[in-house]
N, C-alpha and C positions, 0 to 999 in steps of 0.2 A: 572461820577459824578464830579462836580467842588465842593471842600471843601473852606470853609472861612477859609484857613490857614493862620496863621500869625507866621512867622518865623524870625521877625526882629524887633528892638525896633522901636516904631513910635507912632504917635498920632492915636487914635482910637475913631471912631465914631460909637457908635452903632446904631444911627437912620438911618445911611447909609446902614446898613446890615437888609435884610428883615428876620423877624421871621416865616415867611410862606414858604412852599415848593415850588419850581418852578411850574409853571403850566404845564410843560410838563412832570413832573413827577406824575404818576398816582398811587393811593393807592395800587392797586391789583398788578401793576407791582413791585412796591417797596417790598411789602411783599414777593413775589415770589423770588426777588433778594435777600432777608434777608435771606430767607431759605437757599439758595445756598452759603451764607456767612458764615452761621452758621456751615456748614459742613467743609467749608476750614479753619474756625478759629480754630476749634476742631484739625484738622490735624497740623496746624502750631504751636499750642500750644504744642500739644504732642510731636512734634519734638523738640521744645525750651527746655520741661521738661526733655526730656532725654539727650539733649546735655549738659545742665546745663553751658552755656557759656554767656548766657543774661538774662534779667528778664526785666519786664514791668511794668511801673507805669502809672495808669490813674487816672488822677484827674478830679474832677466832680464838676463844680461850677455852680451856678445859684441862682435866686431869690426864694424865698419860692414857692413851687408848680411848678417849674420850670420843674421838671422831673426827678431829680437826683434818686430818689428811684426806679422808672421806668426804667431809664436806667441802672441801677445796675442790675435790675431783668433780663433784655434781654441780656445784655452783659455776665453776668454769665451764663444764660441759653444757650449761644453758646460755653461755655467753659467746660472743666472737671474740676468739684469742687477740685478735688484733688490738683491741684497746684494754687488755687485762695484764696486770703483774701481779704475782705472787710472790711474797717475801716471807721465808721462814727466819724466825730470829734466836739462835741458840746462845751460847755464851759469849760473851763480848770478846772481842779481838783486844790483843795489847793496844792497838791504836785506839779503838772505841773507848777503851778505858781511860784514855787520857783526855776524854771530852765528857760533857755532861750527858747524863744518860739518854737524853731526847736526841743527841746529835746524830746517832745512827739511824734512829727511827725517822726523823724529818726527811732524809735522803730518799725515802722510800715512799713518800705520801704520793698520791696521784695527781697530775697535771689535770688540766682542763680536758673533758671528755673521757677521761681514764676511770678504770674500776681498780683499785688497788686492794688486795687481800693480804691480811697479816696472819699468818699461821704462828701463833704466839706474837708478843708484842711488847710495847712499853710497859704492859701491867706486870710483866715479870719482875720489874724493878719495885714492886709492891708485894710480890708473892715469893717467888723463890729468894729473893734479897731478904726479904722479912722473916720467913721460916728458918732459912739457914743461916741467918745473922751474918749476912755478908756487909752489912752497913749498920752504923749505929741508929736506934729507934728514932732520934731527931730528924736524921736525913731521909729514912724512908717515909716518915709520916708528912714531912713536906712535900713530897712527890706527888700526894693525892691533888694538893693545889696546883702544882705544876701541870699535872696531867690535864686538869680540867680547863687550864688557861691555853694549853697546848691545843686540845680538841676544839676549844671556843675559837681559837685562831683559824683552824681548819674551816669550821662552818661559817665563819664570817668571809671566807673566801669560796663561798658555794659549794663546799665538799659535804656532801651527804655522808654523816658518820653513823655507822650502825655497828654495834658491839654484841658479841655472842658468847654466852657462856654455855657449852655444852654439857649437859647435866646428867652424870651416870650415877648409879650405885657403887658401893665398895665391892659388891658381890659381881655385878657387870663387869667391872674393871678387871677383877682378877681372872673372869673367865676368857675376856679378849687377850689377856697376857699369856695366860696358857695356851690359847689357840695361836700365838704366834710361834712357841716352841715346837707346835706340832706340824705348822705349814712351812714347808722350805722356803716359799716365795716371799713369806713374810719375816723369815729369821733375821734378816738385815735390820729389823727394827727393834732387837732384843737389846735391853740396855738393864744393867743390874740396878742402875738408878732408879728405875721404875718401880722395883720392888722395895728398895729402901725408902722412897718416899710414901709408900703404903703405912709404913710404921707412923708417919707423921699426917695421916688422914685428918684428924681433927684440926691440927695446926692450918693445913692448908684450906680446910673448910671457912675457918674464920678469917684467913687472909682472903678469900675469894670473897665472902661476904662483905667484907669492908671495902674491897676494891669496887664491887657493884654498887654498893650503897653509898659511898662517897663519890663516886665519879658516874653517876646517872645524872642526866638531864634531858629536858624536853628536845633540845638541839643535838644531842649525842646519846640517844637512849641505850640501855642495855636490853638484850632478850636472854632469858634464862630458857634454854631449849631443852625439852624432856629428849634425852639422846640414847635411852636404853634400846629403843628401835631404831635403826638406822634409817629405815625409809620414813619414819615420822619426823626424825632430825631434818632430813633434806626438805620435806614438805615444808616445815615450819619456817626455815631459812628463806626458801624460795617465795613463800606466801608474804613474809615481812619486807623482804627486797622489792618484790613487786608493788607493795602498799606504799612504800616509801619513793618509789620512782612515777607511780601514776599521776600524781599531782602535776608533775612537770611535763607532761606528754603535751598538752596544748601549747605550752610556753615554747617548747623545744621545736614543735612542727611549725609555729610562727616564724621562729628564727630562721629554720631553713627556708620556708617559703619566700621570706625576705631576702636571703641570701641568694636565693635562685633567680628573684627578679632582678636584682643587682647584676648577676651572671648574665643574663639574658640581653638586659641593657647593654652592658660592656660589649658583648658579642655583636650586636646589631651595629654599634658604634663602630667597632673596628672592621665589619664588612664593608660599612657604607665608605668608611676612608680609603678600603682598598679595592673598590669597585666590584666587591663580592655581593651576591644577591643570595 
């Protein structure tokens, strides 16, 4: 499967990337593949949790109704909840406003062995803040550099940083927002701001393109995920996550084997000292 992976700074045009799944990818085949990936991801995460040499940060960005909550649900469903933390970033609290914009973010980054999933993130400070003019232009423009430095710091500490933009059309968003009004169980998601922001579609498009293009690197790549079809969205995220973790499988296995040898040695010595056999 080809990922719309962006791992170098440059100009991004979202109109050039289809939000639809490729014609050759069939829904039933994708679901079967997703089930296989679930098992693989569970095993990879288990190795990482035991080895405690790396962590994972998954950033989920997208327009309202792009499917961030659904992506979280399906990604977490493939992992052991023991080592997963999900954080949703909304409007900063008064306490958070008294600190720099990354203060509230850094507190929720993953520890060794953990997977952290951000449902919205530090990128809101170059998206909503920019479009709604919540800060002067020089301030939010400087944040691209600060975000890059922040993510590089995480990567230098063996954090695997993966960033996803869930790409949907304006028409698909409208359908999903209308569905929320019809479905009683989804009514809690209704927010008039979702409709107001549709009037700023082009402004948010430009802001998202800049955020992706200015903050993409080989060590902290962006993935533009075709998300009009939820089943394909889930598959792309699972495939890219598995691809990012696989290279560490042998290293984690070796670390666990060495830890096991030390444990067996210590147990043998303890039993000998206490007359145990």
